[in-house]
N, C-alpha and C positions, 0 to 999 in steps of 0.2 A: 504494500500499500504506500506508493510514493507521494501520492497527493495527501494533503493534510485531513485529518479528522476535524470537521467543523461542528462546534457546539453553539447551538442558539440559545442564549440566555445565560447570564453570569450570576444565577442565583444559587442556592444551596445544591440543587441536583447537578447543574452545569459544572460548576467549580469542582465539585468532589469527583465527578466523572474525569474531568481533565486532570486533576491531581493523580488519581489511581493509574490512569493511561501513562502518564509520564514517569511515575514512580517505578512502573513495572516494564516499561519498554522505551524504545528509542524512537517512537513515531511523533510525527508533527502534530500539534494540536492548536487550533485557533478558537477562541471563544469570542463570540460577538454579542454584544447587548446595546440597545439603544438608550439605556439609561447612563447618567454621567458617573455612577458609582456601581461597584459590585454589591451583590447581596440580595438582590431581588426584594421579596417581603420582608427579609430578615435584615435589611439595610438599616442604618441610623442615619440621623441628620442633626445638625447643630442648631441651636436657637438660644441666642444671647450666651448665657454660661452654661448651657444645658445641652445634653447629648440624649436624644429622644428616639424611641422605636416607633413603629407603626403598629401600635398595640403590642400586648405582651408576647415576647419571643424568647422565653427561657428555653434552653436545650434539655430535654428530658435525658435522665441518665437511666440507661437499660443494660449497661455492662457489654454492649456489642460493639462491632467494628466502628459504627459511626461515632460513639462516645469515645473509644480509644484514638480516633484519628483527631478529634477536637482537642483531647488532652495532649497528644503528641506535638501539636501545633504550638503548645505553650509549654513545652517540657523545660525550657530555660526561663520561664517566667510564670510559674506555677500559681504565684500569689495573685495574678491578674484574674484567675478564674475563680469566682465565688460560687459557693455550693449552699443549697438550702433546701427546704421542703415547702410544697405548694401551701399557701395560706389563702384559700380562695372561698368565698361564700356566696350565697344567694340572698338578695334583699328583696323580701316579699311582705307586703302589708306592714310595712314600717318595722320589721324584725328581720334579723340576720339569721341565716341558716347555713350550717356547713355544707360544702360542696364536695363530693355528692350527697345526696339526701340522707340525713340521719333521722329516722323516724322517732327514736327516743327523745330527741330534741324538739321536733315537732309537737309531740304530746305535751311538753311542758309549756309550749308557746302558743298553741291553739286550743280552742275549745274541744274537749274530749269527745263531743258529740260528732266532730268531724271525722274522728277515726271510725266511729261506728257507721257513718255514712259510707266512708270508703270501703270498708269490709262488706257492707250490704251490697253495694254496687258491684263489687268484685264478684261475690257469690251469684247475683242475679245475671251478671253478664256472662259468666262461665256456664251457667245453666242454659242461657239463650243460645250461646255459640255452640253448646253441645247438641242442642235440638235442631237449630237452624243453621245451615252452612251458608256463610256470606263470604265472598271472596276478599281476602285482604290484598287490596291493591292501591292503598294510600297510607300516608303517614297517619292520617286521622283513625282509619280503620284498624291500623296496627296498634295505636296507642289505647284506643277505646276497648278493644278486645282484651288487652293485657292488664288494664289498670282500672277500668270503669271511667265514667265520664269526668267525675270530680277531680280524681288524682291526675288523670291525663292532662285535663285543661289547666290545673294549677302548676304542675311540674313541667310539662312539655308544650302542651297545645297553644296557649296563648303566646308564649314566648316564641315559639317556632314561627307563628303567622307574623309576629312583630318583625322579626329578623329578616325573614324571607320575603315579606311584603306580598304574600299571597295565602290563599286558603290552604289548610293543611291537607284537605282533600285532594288538592292538586299536586301534592308532593309524593315522590315515590316511596313505597314502604321500605325500600332498600336504604333510603337515608335513615330511617328510624332504626333498622336492625344494625346499622353501622355506628350510629351515634349513641344509642342507648344501649350499649353492651352490658350483659351481666345483671340486669336489673330482674330480680326474682321476687315476684309478689308473694309467693308462699313464705319466703323467708321474711318479707315484710309483715305479713300477719303474724308470724311467730314473734317478731319484735312487739307488735301491738299487743299481743296477748302475754308478752314477757316470758316466752318459753324459748328463748335463744333465737338464733339465725340472725343474718345481716341483710341490709338492703341490696348491696351490690357485691360483686367479688372483686371490687376495686379494679377495673379495668383502666382507670385513669393513672398515668404515671405520676407519682407524688413528689419525686425529688428532681432537682435540676441542677445545671451548672450555667452560669451566666458571666459574661465578661464584665468587668467592673465599669468598663467604659461604652457599654451597650453591645446588643447582639451583632451589629455590623461589623465590630472588631473581629469576630470569628472569621467572617468571610474576606475581610481585608487581609488578614494573615494567610488564609488558604490561598488567596490570589497571588500574594507575594511568593508563595511556594511554588505555584503554578509557573510564574514568569522565571523564577530562579531556576527552575529545571528546564527551561528553554520553550515553554508555552508562551503563546501570544494572546493577549486579551485586548479586544478593540472595543472601547466604550464609545458612547455618543455615535454609535454605528448601527444603521438600520438595514435589514435584510429586505431587498426589493423584491427579488424572485428566486425561484429554484427552478433549475433546468432538469427535466426527467427525461431518460431515453431507455427503453427497453427495460422497465422496472429498476434502473439504476439512476441515482442522482449524480449528475455530471458536474454540476457548479452551482455556486450561488452568486447572485449579483448584490453587492453592499453599497451603501451610500454613507458618506461621512457627513460632518456637520455643514459642509460647504456644498453638500449635494453632488459631490464628485463620485461618479459610479466606477466600480471595480468589479470584474468577474473573477472569482476565486475558485480554482479547480477543487473538486471534492472527492476525497477517498472514501469517507463515510460521514453521515449526518446524523447528529443527536439533536433532537428537539426538546426543549423544556419550556416553551411558550404556550399559551392557551391554543388548544386544538383549533378552533375556527380560524384564528389568525394564521396558523401554520397551513392549514389546507388553502387558505387565500393566497399564500405565497407561490403557488402553482399556477396562477394566472388562468383560471378557467380550464386548464388542460385536463383536470381530473373529470370523471364522469359526473353528470349532474346529480345523481342520487347521493354522491359523497358530499357535494357542496351543499345540497339540501340538507342532509343530516348534520353537518358541521353548522349550519344556520340555526338548528334547532337546540343546540347546546347553549345554555344561557348562563349569565353570571350576575351576581349581585355587587354592586360597588360599596365603597366605605368612605365615610367622612369621619375624620378624628379632630375633635375640638380639644385642644390642649389648654388647660386653664392653671395659670400660675397663682399660688397662694403665698402670702407672707406669713408662712407659719412652718415650723419644722417639719411636722407631720400631721396627717388627718386621720389615718387609721393604721392598723398593722397587717392588712391584707395586700396581696400582691394585686389582686383584682376581684371585682365582684360584679355579679349579674343582676339587672333590673328587671324582674320577672312581671311586674305589674303593668297592665296595659296603658296606665295613664302616663307612664314614662315614654319619651320619644326615643331616647338613647337605649342601647342594648346592655353595654358593658363599660365599667369604669376601672381604669388601672392606675395605681399609684406606683410608678416605676422606681421611686426612691426605695421602695421596700424590696426591690430585686438588687439594687445597687445605689447607696448613698452618693457614690461618686458621679453619677450622671446628672445630679441636679445641683443648683447653686446651694451654698450654705444658708440656712436660715429660711429656705423655701421649699415649697414641694410642688409637684404638677400632678393633676388628675387628667387623664386622657379619656374623653368620652367618645364612644363609637357608635355611629348611627349608620345603618345600612340603607342602601337606596338603590335606584336604577339610574345609570348615568344619562343625565339630560332631564331627569324629572324635577318635580318641584322643589324637593330638597337640594338636589344637585346644583340647581340655578340660584339657590339663595346666597346672598352675600355673606361674607365672614362674619360681618357684625349680626346679621339675623340668626345664623347659626349659633354663635356665641350667646345671644339673647334666649334661645331655645334650650340650650345646655344649662343656663342659669335658672331657668324655670323648673328643670328637673333637679337642680341642686336644692331648691327650695322645698322638695317634697322628700329630701334625705336629712333625716334629723340631726345627723352628726357633722354636716357641712355648714359653714358659716359664710355667708356671701361677703361679709365685711371684710374678709381677708383676701379677696381677689384683687390681684395687682395687674395682670396682663393675660393675653390669650394669643394663640395662633391656631390656624385651621389648615388641614391637609386633607386632599381628596385623593383616593386610590381607586382608579376604574378597574372593573373586572377583579374584584379582590377574592371572592369565593364562588366556587362552582354551585350551580343550582340543580338539585336533583328532582326535576320535574318527573311525573309519571311518564314512563315509556323512555326516559333519557337513555337507558342502558342499551336500548335497540339501536338508537342513533349512533352511540359511541361504539357499539359492537360492529355496526357496518363500517365505520371509519377504520377501526383496527384490523378487521378482516382484510382491508385493503393494504393498510400499512405493513401488515405481516408478510405480504407478497413482494415488498420492495427488498432488493438484495443488499442495500447499503445505507439502510435508514431505520431509526428507532426513535420512538417518542417516550420521554421518561419524566419523572417528578410530578408533583401535584398538578401543575398546569398541563403538562403534556399527556398525563393519563386521565385528566379530569377526575381527580381524586379529592376527597375531603381529608386530606392528611396534614401533617406538621413538618417543620423543617428537619427535625430528627429523621423522619422516614424519608425525605427527599435526599438527605446526605447518604442514608443507607442505600438507596436506589442507585444514587451516582456511583458509589463504590462498586457495587454489584455489576453495574453496566461498564464501568471502566476496567474492571477485572476481564470481562469478556472481551472488550476491544482491545485490551493489551496484548491479547493472544496474537500470534503471527497470522493465523488465519481464523478470524472470529466466526464461529460457527452459527448457522442460522437456527440450529436446534437450541442453542443457548440463549439466543434471542427470544424464541417462541416460549421456552420455559421461564424467562423473565416475564414476559407478559402475563403468562398463566399464573405466576405467583402474586402479581399486584392487581390484576383485573378481576378480582373476586366479585365485585358487584355485577359483572356481566355474567358471571356463572350462576 
């Protein structure tokens, strides 16, 4: 493979792929990204004397190769990696609840008649579904069948509709089965009756590592290792088109900040950008059915309002979720509780996340209008004092999260059926696989693919096994 391996996207998946290839082979690697900095969604930015992330981006510790890589990058600077345990909670009806749900805590904070109602609904729902067969084809059906109407609505239903800006009946049941893992209602009943059991088997990873100067430092260091081993990273560079011939990627045409076009020969192409964008790079040369399926894969965008407070700290939590429907924002992060080194002394910053669709009414609001909405939400949180607010900044992130509408998997399956036929192309990472994953998973995928491509003759069988491992929602 004399022509370089081209990687589209300098995020966690792209950089870790490049790192692994260069570490284990002498192949040429070029990473291309339109952003001015590496890191993708895991990047950080500076504001005044602060270093801010785009929402919480602590790196989960799982003891695997991804974690080992991150630690190895800082083996000569170990003190720069902070470690901790998640301190996350849910804010519901003016009360704090641990996350994931702890029923024993709920019993103390809510009327006990609510527990009776939940149990009754569960029994009646179980009997009904045992008698009447109803297809489970949506998030709403999935939740109501397993938890009953009240618990489903309080714990998942209302919040899901607020975040995804659509009815839960339109969301795939595969989103529910992936996001609400391990929730066992029988164990919940045991807890309510005080005979043991637990609500979940704790599928959520609880411990983390975090760079003292923000998550972006992880990927800055990784990019330095990539270029140090001879890899090339082109930032502020857009992919204009991909040339395909006989199921082989021949080249990609790129454009720099001055709109100068360059055609780069391609030995192998690794995509990590959103699937619809990637399919669009083939300039209508792909079959219409593929382009149609790509257009059916949707995303939700993100607005983050960062509010500065003239106070050392507001709470001890890393972040918390606003479940009540009267809140406009979904999640609030106090980054200082991940690392005090990211925020100016004597101050703290809360980042308020609001999901929307690019171009909708929220997206078109001015920064001042979004700040005003965030302050209205602050008024409804009893431990936030608006008198301490000193400044704010707003960031908009288009296409931040994948939307799992009903039948999304059929459209994705069609696209991947075609991509699997290409001889020198693979799509990976959260964006490239249309996954609801995290940056730890993206790094793990990058290392896996890098190991495959570092081989002298990357086997198509290995690529197929890679797809089979991660595309579980299609299965």
